[in-house]
N, C-alpha and C positions, 0 to 999 in steps of 0.2 A: 765851308762851303756847303750848300744843298744838294750838290751832285752826289754827295756820299750819304743822303738820308737814311738808307737802310744800315748804315754804321755812322751813327751821330758822331760829329766832332765834339769830343770831350774836352778839347783845349782849343776852344774858339780864342779870336784876338781879344787880347785883354781890353777892359773896358774900366773907367775909373769915375770918381767923384769929381764933378766939374764946378761946383758952387763952393763959395768960400766956405760954408758950413756944412756939417752933415751930422747925423744922428750922433749922441754922445757915446754910444756904445756900438759895437760890431753886430752884425747880423745873428752871429752865434750866441749873444746874449740879449736880443731885442726883444722886448715883451710889449703888450698894449700898453703900458705906463709910459713908455719911450715916444710913441706918437702924439705929437702936440698940435692942436688946430691951428693953422697959420703958418705952419712950417713949409717952407719951399726949399726943394734941393733938386740939382741937376746932375744927369749921369750920361756918360757916353764914352766914345762914339763908335757907333757901327756903320759901316759902310757897305752898300748893297752894290753886287754886280749884276750884269745884264744875264750871265749864266744862272745865277741865284734866282733872279726873276723868272726865268723861263723854266727852271727845274720846280720851283714851287707851284707855278700855275698850270704846268703841264700834269702835274700830280693833283692838285687840289683846286684850281679854279681855271680849267681851260677855256677861257674866253679870248678872242684873237688879240685884244689890245693887251693882252698879258703874255701871250704864247707866240706871236706871229709878228716879228718887228717890221716886215714889209706893209702888212695890213696897218698895224699901229701906225706907222709913218703916215698914212692917209687918213686914219681914224680921228675922232674928236679930241685927242690930246697931243696930236702931232708926233708922236713917237711911242715907244713901249714904256708901259707903267707897270708897277708892281701890283699884285692883287691887294685889294684891302685887308684881306685875312694874313697875307704875308707880312703886312705893315703891322698888323696888330700882334702878330708872332714876334716880330722883332722888339715892339714896346713891351711885350711880355718878358723877353729876354733880359732887358734892361731892368725891369720891375722886379723880376725874381732874383737876379744879380745882386742888386744894390738895395732896393726898399723893403722888402717882404723879409720878416724874420725867418731865420733858419730853425728855430726852436719853439716858436708860439704860433705860426700860420697854422690854422687849424682847417679852414676851408673858405670858400667865397660864394655867397649867396646870388652873386650876378655882377652885371655891370650895367650902367645905364649910360644913354646919351652918347653912343658910339658915332664917332662922326669923322669921315675922311675929307675934310676942306680943299685938300691939294693933293697931286699925285706924288708918287714917290718914283724917282727915275734912276736908271742904272747910273752908279758913281755918286749918288746921294750920301752924304754923311749925316748921320741921325744923332740927335740927343735926346733925352728924357728929361721932361720937368715934372716934378710931382709937388701937389698941393695938398696938404692934410686939411680936408674940408671940415671934419668931424671924427672926434673920438669919443665915444660914449660908452659906459658900461652897459651890458646886456640886461635886459630888463627880466629875464627869466633864467639866466645862468650867471650866476655870479663869478664863476672861474674865467669869464672871459669878456671881451668888449668888441664893439663895430667899429671899424675905422674906414670911413669914407674919403677917397683921395681923386682928385682932379688929377688926370694923367694927360700931359701933353707931348707928343713926338714933333719935334721941329727938325727941318733941314738946316743946311749951313746958311742959308739966306733968311733964317728965322720964320720961315714960313711954317705953320702948323700943317703936318700931313695926317694927324691922328690926334683926337681928343675923345674922352670918355671920363666917366664917374665910377671907379671901382670901389667895392665893398668887400672888405676883408674881416673875418672873424680872427681875433688874435687872443691868447691865452695870458694870462695876467702873471705877474711875477711873485705872487703870495706864496710863501712856503706852505706846502701841504695841499696846494691847491688842486683841483683835478684838471688842470689844463696839461695837453699833451706836451712831451718834451722830446718828441721826434717827428719829423716831417710826414712819416707814414701815416695815414689815416686808419683808425680802429674802426671794427665793424659797429660799436657802439656809437661812433661820432656819425658813420653814414647813416645808421636808423634814425638818429636823433636831429640830423641835419636841418629839417624843414622845422624843427622846434627851436631852433639854436639862436634865433634872432628876436 
């Protein structure tokens, strides 16, 4: 729960793979070569409570449609809704817990096409659908590739509540390559980030 934001919950409710297939290797052994264009996977579930919506919004997006249930009831959505940034954070949790590599994720140059087509409400159960749109080798750095992923967060009514296209730089599995083997970024990586794609 977000009420303990200053002391993060290191043991959140477990989530799992929902699709009939998943990557052939675990995140601890997943490299660029394991991301195949056209692959679709689903992960979940996260359930959001009213208390979590209020806590996040009070700290990071203090608009009355997110922080004041009384106001929100008379507002444009007919009730309290989660901040879009809270929704994006929940999507990122599922993305990091299931889709991203633990050993080869180098960085992200950004996301495109972030949309919130429907609101997230208290009690909503959410799942993530990922579609690998593109996986190509870097033109300038042979030890890595760029993976573009369509991400969709869906509620239990199958309505999309968030969509985006994520870009991730991932190290290759080649022996002796210069790809990072730990999740901590190096100073060299940070300095060369803008030249990495």
